[in-house]
C-alpha positions in Angstrom: 5.6 21.7 0.8 8.4 22.5 3.1 7.4 22.2 6.8 9.9 23.6 9.2 9.5 22.2 12.9 10.9 24.3 15.6 12.4 22.4 18.2 13.7 25.0 21.3 13.2 28.7 22.3 10.2 30.7 22.1 9.0 29.2 18.6 9.3 25.5 20.2 6.3 23.7 19.0 5.4 25.6 16.1 5.7 24.5 12.5 6.1 27.0 9.4 4.5 25.6 6.4 6.4 27.0 3.4 4.8 26.5 -0.2 7.1 24.8 -2.6 6.7 27.4 -5.5 8.9 29.6 -3.0 11.9 27.7 -4.3 11.1 26.9 -7.8 13.0 30.0 -9.0 16.3 31.7 -8.0 15.8 35.3 -6.6 13.7 36.7 -3.9 10.1 38.6 -3.1 9.1 41.8 -1.8 7.0 39.9 0.9 5.3 36.7 1.3 2.9 35.0 3.5 2.8 31.6 5.0 0.8 29.3 7.3 2.2 28.5 10.8 0.6 25.6 12.9 0.8 26.3 16.7 1.5 23.7 19.3 -2.2 23.6 20.3 -3.5 23.0 16.7 -4.0 26.8 16.1 -3.2 28.0 12.7 -1.7 31.4 12.0 -1.0 33.5 8.9 2.6 35.1 8.9 3.8 37.9 6.6 7.5 37.9 5.8 9.5 40.7 4.1 13.0 40.1 2.7 
């Protein structure tokens, strides 16, 4: 798992949790979901489209 920790702006304190399988093959996906941890311990699901 790749963790992206945001350090400034409106995303400061949030961490995106990106599954490692996203990076196993070259190319893109139509849409993916991943988890985000908030600064107060909250967990959120996020849908990302390419």
